[in-house]
ChimeraX commands (.cxc) that place a marker at each C-alpha (Angstrom):
marker #1 position 0.00,0.00,0.00 radius 0.5
marker #1 position 1.56,3.28,-1.11 radius 0.5
marker #1 position 1.75,6.52,0.84 radius 0.5
marker #1 position -0.76,8.15,-1.53 radius 0.5
marker #1 position -3.32,5.39,-0.99 radius 0.5
marker #1 position -2.79,5.55,2.77 radius 0.5
marker #1 position -3.27,9.32,2.81 radius 0.5
marker #1 position -6.39,8.97,0.64 radius 0.5
marker #1 position -7.89,6.45,3.05 radius 0.5
marker #1 position -7.05,8.64,6.05 radius 0.5
marker #1 position -8.56,11.69,4.35 radius 0.5
marker #1 position -11.81,9.87,3.52 radius 0.5
marker #1 position -12.21,8.63,7.10 radius 0.5
marker #1 position -11.45,12.09,8.53 radius 0.5
marker #1 position -13.94,13.80,6.21 radius 0.5
marker #1 position -16.74,11.34,7.02 radius 0.5
marker #1 position -15.93,11.47,10.73 radius 0.5
marker #1 position -15.85,15.25,10.98 radius 0.5
marker #1 position -18.87,15.83,8.75 radius 0.5
marker #1 position -20.92,13.41,10.86 radius 0.5
marker #1 position -19.81,15.10,14.09 radius 0.5
marker #1 position -20.46,18.63,12.84 radius 0.5
marker #1 position -23.90,17.55,11.58 radius 0.5
marker #1 position -24.81,16.02,14.93 radius 0.5
marker #1 position -23.55,19.06,16.86 radius 0.5
marker #1 position -25.51,21.48,14.68 radius 0.5
marker #1 position -28.74,19.46,14.45 radius 0.5
marker #1 position -29.10,17.58,17.76 radius 0.5
marker #1 position -29.52,18.64,21.37 radius 0.5
marker #1 position -27.27,16.76,23.80 radius 0.5
marker #1 position -29.01,13.49,24.70 radius 0.5
marker #1 position -31.37,13.58,21.72 radius 0.5
marker #1 position -31.80,10.34,19.81 radius 0.5
marker #1 position -33.39,9.11,16.58 radius 0.5
marker #1 position -34.36,5.50,15.89 radius 0.5
marker #1 position -32.90,4.32,12.59 radius 0.5
marker #1 position -33.76,0.66,13.18 radius 0.5
marker #1 position -35.00,-1.20,16.22 radius 0.5
marker #1 position -31.38,-2.09,17.04 radius 0.5
marker #1 position -29.67,1.05,15.74 radius 0.5
marker #1 position -30.05,4.59,17.06 radius 0.5
marker #1 position -28.39,7.94,16.53 radius 0.5
marker #1 position -27.79,9.17,20.07 radius 0.5
marker #1 position -25.85,12.38,20.66 radius 0.5
marker #1 position -23.52,12.31,23.64 radius 0.5
marker #1 position -20.20,14.00,24.39 radius 0.5
marker #1 position -17.17,12.37,25.95 radius 0.5
marker #1 position -14.72,14.60,27.79 radius 0.5
marker #1 position -12.60,11.72,29.06 radius 0.5
marker #1 position -10.90,8.59,27.81 radius 0.5
marker #1 position -12.51,5.34,26.64 radius 0.5
marker #1 position -15.93,4.62,28.15 radius 0.5
marker #1 position -16.04,8.17,29.50 radius 0.5
marker #1 position -13.39,7.55,32.16 radius 0.5
marker #1 position -11.53,10.58,33.52 radius 0.5
marker #1 position -8.05,10.84,35.01 radius 0.5
marker #1 position -9.55,12.74,37.95 radius 0.5
marker #1 position -11.46,9.55,38.80 radius 0.5
marker #1 position -8.17,7.80,39.51 radius 0.5
marker #1 position -5.69,10.56,40.40 radius 0.5
marker #1 position -5.84,13.38,42.97 radius 0.5
marker #1 position -6.08,16.10,40.32 radius 0.5
marker #1 position -8.80,18.45,39.13 radius 0.5
marker #1 position -11.00,17.48,36.20 radius 0.5
marker #1 position -9.62,20.34,34.07 radius 0.5
marker #1 position -5.99,19.29,34.69 radius 0.5
marker #1 position -6.89,15.69,33.95 radius 0.5
marker #1 position -8.54,16.72,30.68 radius 0.5
marker #1 position -5.47,18.73,29.63 radius 0.5
marker #1 position -3.12,15.84,30.44 radius 0.5
marker #1 position -5.31,13.45,28.47 radius 0.5
marker #1 position -5.43,15.73,25.42 radius 0.5
marker #1 position -1.65,16.28,25.44 radius 0.5
marker #1 position -1.15,12.52,25.78 radius 0.5
marker #1 position -3.43,11.98,22.77 radius 0.5
marker #1 position -1.38,14.45,20.75 radius 0.5
marker #1 position 1.83,12.54,21.48 radius 0.5
marker #1 position 0.04,9.27,20.73 radius 0.5
marker #1 position -1.16,10.55,17.36 radius 0.5
marker #1 position 2.36,11.75,16.54 radius 0.5
marker #1 position 3.74,8.33,17.49 radius 0.5
marker #1 position 1.18,6.49,15.37 radius 0.5
marker #1 position 1.91,8.85,12.48 radius 0.5
marker #1 position 5.61,8.04,12.68 radius 0.5
marker #1 position 4.78,4.33,12.89 radius 0.5
marker #1 position 2.72,4.63,9.71 radius 0.5
marker #1 position 5.44,6.53,7.88 radius 0.5
marker #1 position 8.04,3.99,8.98 radius 0.5
marker #1 position 5.98,0.99,7.86 radius 0.5
marker #1 position 5.48,2.55,4.43 radius 0.5
marker #1 position 9.18,3.45,4.09 radius 0.5
marker #1 position 10.14,-0.11,4.99 radius 0.5
marker #1 position 7.68,-1.49,2.44 radius 0.5
marker #1 position 5.86,-3.47,5.13 radius 0.5
marker #1 position 2.85,-5.64,4.38 radius 0.5
marker #1 position -0.28,-4.01,3.01 radius 0.5
marker #1 position -2.22,-5.46,5.91 radius 0.5
marker #1 position -0.03,-3.66,8.44 radius 0.5
marker #1 position -0.14,-0.36,6.55 radius 0.5
marker #1 position -3.92,-0.60,6.22 radius 0.5
marker #1 position -4.35,-1.30,9.94 radius 0.5
marker #1 position -2.04,1.51,11.04 radius 0.5
marker #1 position -3.69,3.91,8.58 radius 0.5
marker #1 position -7.09,3.15,10.12 radius 0.5
marker #1 position -5.77,3.58,13.67 radius 0.5
marker #1 position -4.06,6.86,12.77 radius 0.5
marker #1 position -7.16,8.24,11.04 radius 0.5
marker #1 position -9.34,7.37,14.02 radius 0.5
marker #1 position -6.94,8.80,16.57 radius 0.5
marker #1 position -6.56,12.00,14.54 radius 0.5
marker #1 position -10.33,12.31,14.15 radius 0.5
marker #1 position -10.90,12.24,17.89 radius 0.5
marker #1 position -7.98,14.52,18.72 radius 0.5
marker #1 position -9.51,17.18,16.46 radius 0.5
marker #1 position -12.55,17.16,18.76 radius 0.5
marker #1 position -10.46,17.31,21.92 radius 0.5
marker #1 position -8.26,20.16,20.72 radius 0.5
marker #1 position -10.60,22.38,18.71 radius 0.5
marker #1 position -14.29,21.71,19.44 radius 0.5
marker #1 position -14.19,23.68,22.68 radius 0.5
marker #1 position -13.47,26.89,20.76 radius 0.5
marker #1 position -15.63,26.11,17.70 radius 0.5
marker #1 position -19.01,25.29,19.25 radius 0.5
marker #1 position -21.19,26.60,22.02 radius 0.5
marker #1 position -22.83,24.29,24.56 radius 0.5
marker #1 position -25.23,21.61,23.31 radius 0.5
marker #1 position -27.13,21.26,26.58 radius 0.5
marker #1 position -30.76,22.22,25.98 radius 0.5
marker #1 position -30.00,23.74,22.59 radius 0.5
marker #1 position -28.58,22.96,19.16 radius 0.5
marker #1 position -24.96,24.13,19.02 radius 0.5
marker #1 position -23.66,26.70,16.56 radius 0.5
marker #1 position -20.42,26.27,14.62 radius 0.5
marker #1 position -17.98,29.18,15.07 radius 0.5
marker #1 position -20.00,30.43,18.02 radius 0.5
marker #1 position -19.18,33.72,19.75 radius 0.5
marker #1 position -19.73,31.93,23.06 radius 0.5
marker #1 position -17.74,28.67,22.84 radius 0.5
marker #1 position -18.28,26.12,25.58 radius 0.5
marker #1 position -14.57,25.62,26.29 radius 0.5
marker #1 position -11.08,26.56,25.24 radius 0.5
marker #1 position -8.23,25.12,23.19 radius 0.5
marker #1 position -7.39,21.55,24.31 radius 0.5
marker #1 position -10.66,21.32,26.28 radius 0.5
marker #1 position -13.03,20.08,23.62 radius 0.5
marker #1 position -15.35,17.08,24.01 radius 0.5
marker #1 position -15.44,14.13,21.62 radius 0.5
marker #1 position -18.77,13.74,19.83 radius 0.5
marker #1 position -20.30,10.24,19.82 radius 0.5
marker #1 position -23.51,9.22,18.09 radius 0.5
marker #1 position -23.58,5.58,16.92 radius 0.5
marker #1 position -25.58,3.37,19.27 radius 0.5
marker #1 position -26.46,-0.29,18.71 radius 0.5
marker #1 position -28.67,-1.60,21.57 radius 0.5
marker #1 position -29.23,-4.91,19.77 radius 0.5
marker #1 position -30.31,-6.66,22.98 radius 0.5
marker #1 position -32.31,-4.80,25.61 radius 0.5
marker #1 position -33.66,-7.10,28.27 radius 0.5
marker #1 position -33.56,-8.00,31.97 radius 0.5
marker #1 position -31.50,-10.67,33.69 radius 0.5
marker #1 position -33.64,-13.58,34.98 radius 0.5
marker #1 position -34.27,-13.45,38.71 radius 0.5
marker #1 position -32.42,-16.71,39.27 radius 0.5
marker #1 position -29.09,-15.30,38.03 radius 0.5
marker #1 position -26.88,-14.58,41.09 radius 0.5
marker #1 position -26.11,-10.89,41.74 radius 0.5
marker #1 position -27.54,-9.84,38.37 radius 0.5
marker #1 position -31.10,-11.11,38.60 radius 0.5
marker #1 position -33.65,-8.40,37.89 radius 0.5
marker #1 position -31.08,-5.92,36.59 radius 0.5
marker #1 position -31.32,-4.57,33.06 radius 0.5
marker #1 position -28.97,-5.91,30.39 radius 0.5
marker #1 position -28.20,-4.10,27.16 radius 0.5
marker #1 position -25.88,-5.13,24.34 radius 0.5
marker #1 position -24.15,-3.20,22.76 radius 0.5
marker #1 position -24.04,-0.43,25.42 radius 0.5
marker #1 position -21.25,1.99,24.32 radius 0.5
marker #1 position -21.97,4.96,22.05 radius 0.5
marker #1 position -19.17,5.64,19.58 radius 0.5
marker #1 position -18.28,7.46,16.34 radius 0.5
marker #1 position -16.65,6.87,12.95 radius 0.5
marker #1 position -13.17,7.54,14.35 radius 0.5
marker #1 position -13.69,4.91,17.06 radius 0.5
marker #1 position -14.84,2.47,14.38 radius 0.5
marker #1 position -11.66,3.07,12.38 radius 0.5
marker #1 position -9.47,2.49,15.45 radius 0.5
marker #1 position -11.33,-0.69,16.42 radius 0.5
marker #1 position -11.17,-2.02,12.86 radius 0.5
marker #1 position -7.43,-1.34,12.66 radius 0.5
marker #1 position -6.76,-3.04,15.99 radius 0.5
marker #1 position -8.99,-5.95,14.95 radius 0.5
marker #1 position -7.01,-6.42,11.74 radius 0.5
marker #1 position -3.76,-6.53,13.73 radius 0.5
marker #1 position -5.19,-9.12,16.12 radius 0.5
marker #1 position -6.89,-11.37,13.56 radius 0.5
marker #1 position -4.29,-11.09,10.79 radius 0.5
marker #1 position -1.26,-10.75,13.03 radius 0.5
marker #1 position 0.99,-13.10,11.08 radius 0.5
marker #1 position 0.07,-11.52,7.76 radius 0.5
marker #1 position 0.55,-8.00,9.11 radius 0.5
marker #1 position 3.94,-8.61,10.69 radius 0.5
marker #1 position 5.18,-11.21,8.22 radius 0.5
marker #1 position 7.84,-10.81,5.60 radius 0.5
marker #1 position 8.01,-7.55,3.70 radius 0.5
marker #1 position 6.45,-7.46,0.30 radius 0.5
marker #1 position 8.84,-7.39,-2.56 radius 0.5
marker #1 position 8.98,-3.98,-4.15 radius 0.5
marker #1 position 8.18,-4.13,-7.84 radius 0.5
marker #1 position 10.22,-1.80,-9.94 radius 0.5
marker #1 position 9.45,-0.87,-13.54 radius 0.5
marker #1 position 11.99,-2.18,-16.01 radius 0.5
marker #1 position 14.43,0.41,-17.24 radius 0.5
marker #1 position 14.72,0.95,-20.94 radius 0.5
marker #1 position 18.19,1.12,-22.48 radius 0.5
marker link #1:1,2 radius 0.2
marker link #1:2,3 radius 0.2
marker link #1:3,4 radius 0.2
marker link #1:4,5 radius 0.2
marker link #1:5,6 radius 0.2
marker link #1:6,7 radius 0.2
marker link #1:7,8 radius 0.2
marker link #1:8,9 radius 0.2
marker link #1:9,10 radius 0.2
marker link #1:10,11 radius 0.2
marker link #1:11,12 radius 0.2
marker link #1:12,13 radius 0.2
marker link #1:13,14 radius 0.2
marker link #1:14,15 radius 0.2
marker link #1:15,16 radius 0.2
marker link #1:16,17 radius 0.2
marker link #1:17,18 radius 0.2
marker link #1:18,19 radius 0.2
marker link #1:19,20 radius 0.2
marker link #1:20,21 radius 0.2
marker link #1:21,22 radius 0.2
marker link #1:22,23 radius 0.2
marker link #1:23,24 radius 0.2
marker link #1:24,25 radius 0.2
marker link #1:25,26 radius 0.2
marker link #1:26,27 radius 0.2
marker link #1:27,28 radius 0.2
marker link #1:28,29 radius 0.2
marker link #1:29,30 radius 0.2
marker link #1:30,31 radius 0.2
marker link #1:31,32 radius 0.2
marker link #1:32,33 radius 0.2
marker link #1:33,34 radius 0.2
marker link #1:34,35 radius 0.2
marker link #1:35,36 radius 0.2
marker link #1:36,37 radius 0.2
marker link #1:37,38 radius 0.2
marker link #1:38,39 radius 0.2
marker link #1:39,40 radius 0.2
marker link #1:40,41 radius 0.2
marker link #1:41,42 radius 0.2
marker link #1:42,43 radius 0.2
marker link #1:43,44 radius 0.2
marker link #1:44,45 radius 0.2
marker link #1:45,46 radius 0.2
marker link #1:46,47 radius 0.2
marker link #1:47,48 radius 0.2
marker link #1:48,49 radius 0.2
marker link #1:49,50 radius 0.2
marker link #1:50,51 radius 0.2
marker link #1:51,52 radius 0.2
marker link #1:52,53 radius 0.2
marker link #1:53,54 radius 0.2
marker link #1:54,55 radius 0.2
marker link #1:55,56 radius 0.2
marker link #1:56,57 radius 0.2
marker link #1:57,58 radius 0.2
marker link #1:58,59 radius 0.2
marker link #1:59,60 radius 0.2
marker link #1:60,61 radius 0.2
marker link #1:61,62 radius 0.2
marker link #1:62,63 radius 0.2
marker link #1:63,64 radius 0.2
marker link #1:64,65 radius 0.2
marker link #1:65,66 radius 0.2
marker link #1:66,67 radius 0.2
marker link #1:67,68 radius 0.2
marker link #1:68,69 radius 0.2
marker link #1:69,70 radius 0.2
marker link #1:70,71 radius 0.2
marker link #1:71,72 radius 0.2
marker link #1:72,73 radius 0.2
marker link #1:73,74 radius 0.2
marker link #1:74,75 radius 0.2
marker link #1:75,76 radius 0.2
marker link #1:76,77 radius 0.2
marker link #1:77,78 radius 0.2
marker link #1:78,79 radius 0.2
marker link #1:79,80 radius 0.2
marker link #1:80,81 radius 0.2
marker link #1:81,82 radius 0.2
marker link #1:82,83 radius 0.2
marker link #1:83,84 radius 0.2
marker link #1:84,85 radius 0.2
marker link #1:85,86 radius 0.2
marker link #1:86,87 radius 0.2
marker link #1:87,88 radius 0.2
marker link #1:88,89 radius 0.2
marker link #1:89,90 radius 0.2
marker link #1:90,91 radius 0.2
marker link #1:91,92 radius 0.2
marker link #1:92,93 radius 0.2
marker link #1:93,94 radius 0.2
marker link #1:94,95 radius 0.2
marker link #1:95,96 radius 0.2
marker link #1:96,97 radius 0.2
marker link #1:97,98 radius 0.2
marker link #1:98,99 radius 0.2
marker link #1:99,100 radius 0.2
marker link #1:100,101 radius 0.2
marker link #1:101,102 radius 0.2
marker link #1:102,103 radius 0.2
marker link #1:103,104 radius 0.2
marker link #1:104,105 radius 0.2
marker link #1:105,106 radius 0.2
marker link #1:106,107 radius 0.2
marker link #1:107,108 radius 0.2
marker link #1:108,109 radius 0.2
marker link #1:109,110 radius 0.2
marker link #1:110,111 radius 0.2
marker link #1:111,112 radius 0.2
marker link #1:112,113 radius 0.2
marker link #1:113,114 radius 0.2
marker link #1:114,115 radius 0.2
marker link #1:115,116 radius 0.2
marker link #1:116,117 radius 0.2
marker link #1:117,118 radius 0.2
marker link #1:118,119 radius 0.2
marker link #1:119,120 radius 0.2
marker link #1:120,121 radius 0.2
marker link #1:121,122 radius 0.2
marker link #1:122,123 radius 0.2
marker link #1:123,124 radius 0.2
marker link #1:124,125 radius 0.2
marker link #1:125,126 radius 0.2
marker link #1:126,127 radius 0.2
marker link #1:127,128 radius 0.2
marker link #1:128,129 radius 0.2
marker link #1:129,130 radius 0.2
marker link #1:130,131 radius 0.2
marker link #1:131,132 radius 0.2
marker link #1:132,133 radius 0.2
marker link #1:133,134 radius 0.2
marker link #1:134,135 radius 0.2
marker link #1:135,136 radius 0.2
marker link #1:136,137 radius 0.2
marker link #1:137,138 radius 0.2
marker link #1:138,139 radius 0.2
marker link #1:139,140 radius 0.2
marker link #1:140,141 radius 0.2
marker link #1:141,142 radius 0.2
marker link #1:142,143 radius 0.2
marker link #1:143,144 radius 0.2
marker link #1:144,145 radius 0.2
marker link #1:145,146 radius 0.2
marker link #1:146,147 radius 0.2
marker link #1:147,148 radius 0.2
marker link #1:148,149 radius 0.2
marker link #1:149,150 radius 0.2
marker link #1:150,151 radius 0.2
marker link #1:151,152 radius 0.2
marker link #1:152,153 radius 0.2
marker link #1:153,154 radius 0.2
marker link #1:154,155 radius 0.2
marker link #1:155,156 radius 0.2
marker link #1:156,157 radius 0.2
marker link #1:157,158 radius 0.2
marker link #1:158,159 radius 0.2
marker link #1:159,160 radius 0.2
marker link #1:160,161 radius 0.2
marker link #1:161,162 radius 0.2
marker link #1:162,163 radius 0.2
marker link #1:163,164 radius 0.2
marker link #1:164,165 radius 0.2
marker link #1:165,166 radius 0.2
marker link #1:166,167 radius 0.2
marker link #1:167,168 radius 0.2
marker link #1:168,169 radius 0.2
marker link #1:169,170 radius 0.2
marker link #1:170,171 radius 0.2
marker link #1:171,172 radius 0.2
marker link #1:172,173 radius 0.2
marker link #1:173,174 radius 0.2
marker link #1:174,175 radius 0.2
marker link #1:175,176 radius 0.2
marker link #1:176,177 radius 0.2
marker link #1:177,178 radius 0.2
marker link #1:178,179 radius 0.2
marker link #1:179,180 radius 0.2
marker link #1:180,181 radius 0.2
marker link #1:181,182 radius 0.2
marker link #1:182,183 radius 0.2
marker link #1:183,184 radius 0.2
marker link #1:184,185 radius 0.2
marker link #1:185,186 radius 0.2
marker link #1:186,187 radius 0.2
marker link #1:187,188 radius 0.2
marker link #1:188,189 radius 0.2
marker link #1:189,190 radius 0.2
marker link #1:190,191 radius 0.2
marker link #1:191,192 radius 0.2
marker link #1:192,193 radius 0.2
marker link #1:193,194 radius 0.2
marker link #1:194,195 radius 0.2
marker link #1:195,196 radius 0.2
marker link #1:196,197 radius 0.2
marker link #1:197,198 radius 0.2
marker link #1:198,199 radius 0.2
marker link #1:199,200 radius 0.2
marker link #1:200,201 radius 0.2
marker link #1:201,202 radius 0.2
marker link #1:202,203 radius 0.2
marker link #1:203,204 radius 0.2
marker link #1:204,205 radius 0.2
marker link #1:205,206 radius 0.2
marker link #1:206,207 radius 0.2
marker link #1:207,208 radius 0.2
marker link #1:208,209 radius 0.2
marker link #1:209,210 radius 0.2
marker link #1:210,211 radius 0.2
marker link #1:211,212 radius 0.2
marker link #1:212,213 radius 0.2
marker link #1:213,214 radius 0.2
view
């Protein structure tokens, strides 16, 4: 997989990811949902923390704002590291599977870091109102944006039988997390590395060179 093809894939994912997020921000109130199918909903939520909404302040004796800043800076370094990994795999003519996977992970990580870095100064608050892009009253500041999530697949929504120890009578929903296109790209890339590990990290592909004319 060439650098041009990798950049094209990354660009397509970023465009779809950001367009979907901007649309949701400018058309939905926070918490609003629309049923697409019985097992698929568009549900607008915002995530100011790490995966599953976790925050550093939940685990460390620091303020929520400091924890958010640390997390955003960490994401920036992570994106830079993944970008270098991608560049290195392409330069070394690594397997197409590996380049594809890293391209997906990089695109997803970059998509979410755009939210974390810039959305706080681009949009106003979505609580109780539809947000405005390039608002004069942004909800945050640089590095304090919230990641927009909207894809929700509650394929199973039921209650645990009473006879089940500890869980009996409690509600059970699968799949619970709400995510976005960027998250999907990251998960797909990681899945490719796990399932096709040998193919991804196998021998390098032979570089084909056009024959030179005398």
